[in-house]
C-alpha positions as CSV (number, residue, x, y, z in Angstrom):
1,M,0.0,0.0,0.0
2,G,1.1,3.5,-0.7
3,A,1.8,6.1,2.0
4,G,-1.3,7.5,3.7
5,L,-3.5,4.6,2.5
6,R,-4.9,2.1,4.9
7,E,-7.2,-0.9,4.5
8,V,-10.7,-0.6,5.6
9,A,-12.4,-3.8,6.7
10,V,-15.9,-4.2,5.2
11,A,-18.6,-6.6,6.1
12,R,-21.7,-7.6,4.1
13,Y,-25.1,-7.1,5.7
14,Y,-28.5,-8.3,4.4
15,F,-31.7,-6.4,4.6
16,D,-34.9,-8.5,4.7
17,I,-38.0,-6.3,4.3
18,R,-41.6,-6.9,5.3
19,D,-43.9,-4.3,3.9
20,G,-47.5,-5.1,4.8
21,A,-48.3,-8.5,3.2
22,Q,-45.2,-8.3,0.9
23,S,-41.8,-9.5,1.9
24,A,-38.4,-9.5,0.3
25,H,-35.5,-11.7,1.4
26,D,-32.1,-10.1,0.6
27,D,-29.7,-12.8,-0.9
28,E,-27.1,-10.3,-2.2
29,G,-26.4,-8.0,0.7
30,T,-24.5,-4.7,0.8
31,E,-21.0,-4.0,2.1
32,F,-20.5,-1.5,4.9
33,D,-17.4,-0.4,6.8
34,S,-19.2,-0.7,10.1
35,M,-22.3,-2.3,11.7
36,D,-23.5,1.2,12.8
37,A,-23.5,2.2,9.1
38,A,-25.7,-0.8,8.2
39,V,-28.1,0.0,11.1
40,Q,-28.3,3.6,10.1
41,T,-29.1,2.7,6.5
42,S,-31.8,0.3,7.6
43,G,-33.5,3.1,9.5
44,Q,-33.3,5.5,6.6
45,S,-34.6,2.8,4.2
46,A,-37.6,2.0,6.5
47,A,-38.4,5.7,6.8
48,E,-38.3,6.1,3.0
49,I,-40.5,3.1,2.4
50,G,-42.9,4.2,5.1
51,A,-43.1,7.8,3.8
52,N,-45.0,6.7,0.7
53,R,-47.5,4.5,2.6
54,P,-50.1,7.0,3.8
55,A,-50.8,8.4,0.4
56,K,-51.9,4.9,-0.5
57,G,-54.0,4.6,2.6
58,D,-51.9,1.7,3.9
59,I,-51.2,1.9,7.6
60,S,-49.3,-1.4,8.1
61,D,-45.7,-1.3,9.5
62,V,-42.6,-1.5,7.4
63,V,-40.1,-3.9,9.1
64,I,-36.4,-4.3,8.1
65,E,-34.4,-7.1,9.7
66,V,-30.6,-6.7,9.2
67,R,-28.5,-9.9,9.2
68,D,-24.7,-10.2,9.2
69,E,-22.6,-12.5,7.0
70,R,-23.2,-15.4,9.4
71,G,-27.0,-15.0,9.2
72,R,-27.3,-13.5,12.7
73,R,-29.9,-10.8,13.1
74,I,-28.2,-7.6,14.3
75,C,-31.2,-5.3,14.4
76,T,-34.9,-4.9,13.6
77,V,-36.2,-1.6,12.4
78,R,-40.0,-1.0,12.5
79,A,-41.4,2.2,10.9
80,S,-45.1,3.1,11.3
81,M,-46.9,6.1,10.1
82,E,-50.6,6.9,10.1
83,I,-52.3,10.0,8.8
84,K,-55.9,10.7,9.9
85,R,-57.6,13.4,7.9
86,H,-60.3,15.3,9.8
87,S,-62.9,17.1,7.6
88,P,-63.4,20.7,8.6
89,P,-67.0,21.8,9.3
90,A,-68.9,22.6,6.1
91,H,-69.9,26.1,7.3
92,D,-66.5,27.5,8.0
93,P,-65.0,29.1,4.9
94,H,-61.2,29.0,4.5
95,P,-59.7,32.3,5.9
96,W,-58.0,33.0,2.6
97,S,-61.1,32.6,0.4
98,A,-63.0,35.5,1.9
């Protein structure tokens, strides 16, 4: 190795996703330089998947289970979001429409 370069150990992590009635088992995995990076990515992924759910009216949870190279579960991330719309009373005009 050249001066100033160092090897970074990477490990492969697998992200199994349950999205309502659908599920996807990750057989390829993704390499990360730390377990914390894999855990952080799983949280971001669950949030991104969950963010699109309320528009479809789906309120079931998104669950991502992260496994290491040996198949051990290292974390489970559950994202849940529900939006309840409340209709305004019919007689109140919008303040900007007056």
